N, CA, C and O of each residue as an XYZ file, in Angstrom:
388
protein
N    -122.075     21.680    -81.943
C    -121.443     22.375    -83.022
C    -119.931     22.304    -82.882
O    -119.229     22.016    -83.850
N    -119.435     22.562    -81.697
C    -117.972     22.544    -81.505
C    -117.381     21.184    -81.841
O    -116.337     21.108    -82.489
N    -118.026     20.119    -81.414
C    -117.532     18.776    -81.713
C    -117.513     18.535    -83.220
O    -116.541     18.003    -83.755
N    -118.584     18.926    -83.899
C    -118.655     18.741    -85.348
C    -117.599     19.572    -86.065
O    -116.978     19.094    -87.014
N    -117.391     20.797    -85.630
C    -116.387     21.665    -86.258
C    -114.991     21.089    -86.039
O    -114.176     21.070    -86.962
N    -114.715     20.625    -84.834
C    -113.402     20.020    -84.554
C    -113.155     18.816    -85.458
O    -112.073     18.671    -86.027
N    -114.161     17.956    -85.587
C    -114.025     16.775    -86.449
C    -113.797     17.180    -87.902
O    -113.002     16.563    -88.610
N    -114.493     18.210    -88.334
C    -114.342     18.674    -89.725
C    -112.944     19.229    -89.959
O    -112.339     18.961    -90.997
N    -112.426     19.998    -89.009
C    -111.076     20.552    -89.142
C    -110.050     19.428    -89.226
O    -109.161     19.456    -90.078
N    -110.170     18.453    -88.354
C    -109.246     17.315    -88.350
C    -109.327     16.570    -89.680
O    -108.302     16.234    -90.274
N    -110.546     16.315    -90.140
C    -110.755     15.600    -91.402
C    -110.163     16.366    -92.582
O    -109.509     15.776    -93.442
N    -110.389     17.670    -92.623
C    -109.871     18.486    -93.727
C    -108.344     18.553    -93.699
O    -107.700     18.536    -94.748
N    -107.773     18.628    -92.512
C    -106.311     18.639    -92.414
C    -105.729     17.349    -92.986
O    -104.772     17.384    -93.760
N    -106.305     16.220    -92.605
C    -105.840     14.932    -93.143
C    -105.992     14.903    -94.652
O    -105.092     14.468    -95.370
N    -107.135     15.368    -95.128
C    -107.427     15.373    -96.562
C    -106.396     16.169    -97.354
O    -106.085     15.822    -98.493
N    -105.869     17.229    -96.759
C    -104.923     18.106    -97.450
C    -103.464     17.818    -97.108
O    -102.579     18.599    -97.457
N    -103.210     16.706    -96.430
C    -101.841     16.262    -96.225
C    -101.141     16.774    -94.981
O     -99.920     16.658    -94.870
N    -101.884     17.335    -94.047
C    -101.282     17.760    -92.783
C    -100.922     16.494    -92.005
O    -101.766     15.621    -91.803
N     -99.667     16.400    -91.572
C     -99.148     15.158    -91.002
C     -99.591     14.879    -89.571
O     -99.825     13.723    -89.219
N     -99.710     15.900    -88.750
C    -100.103     15.698    -87.350
C    -101.456     16.337    -87.101
O    -101.871     17.247    -87.819
N    -102.137     15.851    -86.073
C    -103.450     16.412    -85.746
C    -103.316     17.894    -85.394
O    -102.383     18.282    -84.691
N    -104.240     18.718    -85.877
C    -104.144     20.158    -85.623
C    -104.469     20.518    -84.177
O    -105.105     19.753    -83.452
N    -104.013     21.707    -83.781
C    -104.408     22.299    -82.504
C    -105.752     22.986    -82.734
O    -105.900     23.755    -83.683
N    -106.730     22.712    -81.873
C    -108.044     23.345    -81.983
C    -108.488     23.775    -80.590
O    -108.379     23.013    -79.629
N    -108.984     24.989    -80.493
C    -109.484     25.509    -79.228
C    -110.726     26.352    -79.499
O    -110.799     27.037    -80.520
N    -111.690     26.309    -78.607
C    -112.907     27.108    -78.741
C    -113.200     27.816    -77.432
O    -112.822     27.348    -76.358
N    -113.881     28.955    -77.536
C    -114.309     29.657    -76.324
C    -115.580     30.429    -76.615
O    -115.800     30.899    -77.731
N    -116.408     30.551    -75.600
C    -117.620     31.353    -75.675
C    -117.279     32.722    -75.103
O    -116.805     32.831    -73.972
N    -117.525     33.772    -75.897
C    -117.170     35.113    -75.441
C    -118.364     35.944    -75.001
O    -118.233     36.811    -74.137
N    -119.521     35.688    -75.585
C    -120.737     36.394    -75.201
C    -121.912     35.437    -75.282
O    -121.911     34.493    -76.073
N    -122.921     35.694    -74.446
C    -124.148     34.911    -74.480
C    -125.319     35.887    -74.573
O    -125.409     36.849    -73.810
N    -126.209     35.621    -75.520
C    -127.382     36.461    -75.750
C    -128.635     35.609    -75.667
O    -128.547     34.382    -75.611
N    -129.795     36.241    -75.659
C    -131.062     35.499    -75.676
C    -131.182     34.646    -76.937
O    -131.813     33.589    -76.920
N    -130.578     35.106    -78.023
C    -130.693     34.408    -79.309
C    -129.573     33.412    -79.582
O    -129.608     32.707    -80.591
N    -128.586     33.346    -78.704
C    -127.484     32.408    -78.922
C    -126.202     32.885    -78.280
O    -126.202     33.822    -77.482
N    -125.122     32.242    -78.631
C    -123.817     32.554    -78.038
C    -122.801     32.826    -79.147
O    -122.964     32.393    -80.287
N    -121.766     33.544    -78.783
C    -120.651     33.796    -79.695
C    -119.552     32.797    -79.346
O    -119.016     32.803    -78.237
N    -119.228     31.940    -80.313
C    -118.204     30.924    -80.111
C    -117.049     31.212    -81.072
O    -117.240     31.256    -82.288
N    -115.882     31.403    -80.532
C    -114.680     31.575    -81.346
C    -113.988     30.224    -81.441
O    -113.827     29.529    -80.438
N    -113.583     29.857    -82.642
C    -112.845     28.619    -82.866
C    -111.477     29.001    -83.424
O    -111.378     29.712    -84.424
N    -110.436     28.525    -82.771
C    -109.066     28.767    -83.203
C    -108.453     27.435    -83.612
O    -108.711     26.411    -82.980
N    -107.649     27.445    -84.660
C    -106.943     26.220    -85.010
C    -105.617     26.570    -85.680
O    -105.430     27.658    -86.223
N    -104.726     25.622    -85.620
C    -103.438     25.755    -86.274
C    -102.901     24.377    -86.573
O    -103.318     23.391    -85.964
N    -101.978     24.307    -87.508
C    -101.395     23.012    -87.845
C     -99.949     23.188    -88.268
O     -99.527     24.277    -88.659
N     -99.193     22.094    -88.183
C     -97.814     22.098    -88.660
C     -97.834     22.024    -90.179
O     -98.445     21.125    -90.757
N     -97.177     22.953    -90.809
C     -97.225     23.063    -92.262
C     -96.088     22.346    -92.965
O     -96.005     22.395    -94.193
N     -95.217     21.687    -92.235
C     -94.068     21.019    -92.841
C     -94.507     20.067    -93.939
O     -95.417     19.261    -93.747
N     -93.853     20.166    -95.092
C     -94.131     19.274    -96.210
C     -95.265     19.716    -97.115
O     -95.506     19.088    -98.146
N     -95.959     20.772    -96.757
C     -97.059     21.247    -97.602
C     -96.521     22.243    -98.628
O     -95.758     23.145    -98.281
N     -96.912     22.082    -99.872
C     -96.447     22.988   -100.924
C     -97.107     24.356   -100.820
O     -96.489     25.369   -101.149
N     -98.353     24.396   -100.368
C     -99.099     25.650   -100.268
C     -99.816     25.717    -98.925
O    -101.035     25.549    -98.872
N     -99.079     25.960    -97.832
C     -99.709     25.947    -96.514
C    -100.803     27.002    -96.341
O    -101.791     26.759    -95.648
N    -100.635     28.165    -96.963
C    -101.664     29.200    -96.842
C    -102.942     28.760    -97.558
O    -104.047     28.981    -97.061
N    -102.784     28.140    -98.723
C    -103.942     27.615    -99.438
C    -104.655     26.525    -98.655
O    -105.885     26.488    -98.608
N    -103.879     25.635    -98.037
C    -104.465     24.574    -97.214
C    -105.215     25.195    -96.040
O    -106.335     24.790    -95.728
N    -104.593     26.184    -95.387
C    -105.247     26.848    -94.261
C    -106.589     27.444    -94.692
O    -107.591     27.298    -93.992
N    -106.604     28.111    -95.838
C    -107.839     28.730    -96.338
C    -108.916     27.686    -96.590
O    -110.085     27.909    -96.275
N    -108.533     26.554    -97.152
C    -109.512     25.502    -97.423
C    -110.056     24.897    -96.136
O    -111.250     24.612    -96.039
N    -109.187     24.701    -95.147
C    -109.630     24.155    -93.866
C    -110.539     25.166    -93.167
O    -111.568     24.792    -92.604
N    -110.163     26.430    -93.203
C    -110.981     27.475    -92.569
C    -112.353     27.566    -93.243
O    -113.367     27.691    -92.556
N    -112.394     27.506    -94.557
C    -113.675     27.533    -95.263
C    -114.542     26.345    -94.879
O    -115.753     26.488    -94.712
N    -113.935     25.178    -94.739
C    -114.687     23.983    -94.337
C    -115.232     24.153    -92.924
O    -116.356     23.739    -92.639
N    -114.453     24.751    -92.048
C    -114.918     25.002    -90.676
C    -116.101     25.969    -90.695
O    -117.085     25.756    -89.986
N    -116.013     27.025    -91.497
C    -117.140     27.967    -91.625
C    -118.381     27.259    -92.156
O    -119.491     27.491    -91.678
N    -118.183     26.391    -93.150
C    -119.302     25.626    -93.692
C    -119.973     24.807    -92.591
O    -121.199     24.774    -92.493
N    -119.175     24.161    -91.779
C    -119.713     23.329    -90.692
C    -120.459     24.192    -89.674
O    -121.529     23.809    -89.200
N    -119.905     25.339    -89.343
C    -120.559     26.254    -88.404
C    -121.925     26.678    -88.937
O    -122.906     26.714    -88.194
N    -121.980     26.994    -90.220
C    -123.245     27.429    -90.812
C    -124.265     26.300    -90.874
O    -125.468     26.559    -90.827
N    -123.814     25.059    -90.976
C    -124.743     23.923    -90.940
C    -125.515     23.885    -89.629
O    -126.650     23.410    -89.582
N    -124.901     24.385    -88.572
C    -125.521     24.375    -87.248
C    -126.217     25.689    -86.915
O    -126.556     25.946    -85.760
N    -126.426     26.514    -87.933
C    -127.146     27.763    -87.724
C    -126.272     28.924    -87.307
O    -126.780     29.995    -86.975
N    -124.961     28.728    -87.318
C    -124.049     29.800    -86.955
C    -123.906     30.806    -88.083
O    -124.340     30.564    -89.209
N    -123.301     31.921    -87.770
C    -123.081     32.955    -88.778
C    -121.590     33.075    -89.063
O    -120.767     32.437    -88.407
N    -121.257     33.890    -90.034
C    -119.863     34.038    -90.437
C    -119.174     35.203    -89.744
O    -117.976     35.419    -89.926
N    -119.921     35.944    -88.960
C    -119.321     37.093    -88.298
C    -120.141     37.454    -87.073
O    -121.312     37.092    -86.961
N    -119.515     38.163    -86.170
C    -120.224     38.714    -85.028
C    -120.292     40.209    -85.274
O    -121.103     40.651    -86.088
N    -119.491     40.985    -84.618
C    -119.510     42.430    -84.824
C    -118.280     42.935    -85.571
O    -118.074     44.143    -85.685
N    -117.473     42.024    -86.075
C    -116.234     42.426    -86.736
C    -116.403     42.654    -88.234
O    -115.464     43.093    -88.898
N    -117.561     42.369    -88.768
C    -117.768     42.527    -90.196
C    -117.392     41.276    -90.959
O    -117.042     40.251    -90.374
N    -117.469     41.376    -92.271
C    -117.257     40.212    -93.118
C    -115.848     40.196    -93.706
O    -115.096     39.251    -93.467
N    -115.483     41.203    -94.455
C    -114.153     41.276    -95.043
C    -113.997     40.400    -96.273
O    -114.916     39.686    -96.674
N    -112.818     40.471    -96.859
C    -112.541     39.774    -98.122
C    -112.571     38.258    -97.983
O    -113.034     37.566    -98.890
N    -112.086     37.733    -96.865
C    -111.977     36.284    -96.722
C    -113.325     35.600    -96.534
O    -113.461     34.417    -96.846
N    -114.312     36.312    -96.037
C    -115.606     35.705    -95.741
C    -116.704     36.112    -96.714
O    -117.820     35.602    -96.616
N    -116.427     37.006    -97.642
C    -117.488     37.541    -98.497
C    -118.183     36.466    -99.319
O    -119.357     36.622    -99.655
N    -117.496     35.386    -99.651
C    -118.137     34.329   -100.440
C    -119.244     33.618    -99.654
O    -120.090     32.951   -100.249
N    -119.246     33.754    -98.323
C    -120.277     33.142    -97.487
C    -121.481     34.059    -97.275
O    -122.494     33.628    -96.723
N    -121.384     35.299    -97.699
C    -122.429     36.283    -97.442
C    -123.784     35.894    -98.035
O    -124.782     35.974    -97.319
N    -123.878     35.476    -99.302
C    -125.203     35.090    -99.821
C    -125.851     33.973    -99.005
O    -127.057     33.995    -98.762
N    -125.066     33.019    -98.593
C    -125.604     31.909    -97.788
C    -126.038     32.382    -96.403
O    -126.978     31.843    -95.821
N    -125.354     33.380    -95.888
C    -125.613     33.874    -94.542
C    -126.845     34.786    -94.475
O    -127.702     34.610    -93.610
N    -126.930     35.751    -95.385
C    -128.038     36.718    -95.302
C    -128.931     36.713    -96.530
O    -129.920     37.446    -96.564
N    -128.617     35.913    -97.537
C    -129.445     35.816    -98.722
C    -129.233     36.964    -99.698
O    -128.632     37.988    -99.374
N    -129.743     36.758   -100.891
C    -129.595     37.776   -101.937
C    -130.320     39.054   -101.577
O    -129.835     40.141   -101.889
N    -131.469     38.954   -100.928
C    -132.219     40.144   -100.528
C    -131.406     40.962    -99.536
O    -131.380     42.190    -99.620
N    -130.749     40.304    -98.608
C    -129.916     40.995    -97.626
C    -128.741     41.728    -98.263
O    -128.327     42.791    -97.802
N    -128.221     41.142    -99.321
C    -127.092     41.765   -100.010
C    -127.568     43.011   -100.731
O    -126.772     43.691   -101.379
């Protein structure tokens, strides 16, 4: 999953005009019988981008999409919030909502 997410972040950055390869780091913070909690951090140089915050949001959404392809979820114990709410139906289904 981490390799796929890293590749997706790099690909999305290139797609949106980020000039240099992004910084990406991952860490496992907890391990359970049902899986592990993996945090993925990334950043990129925004020079030359007209809407760096918009680009960041699109790259982050693509990373979340990739994580969910591998059976990951959009949150651990921190909740969902405004930025992740669009992923909620895919994560827990309409019945869960």
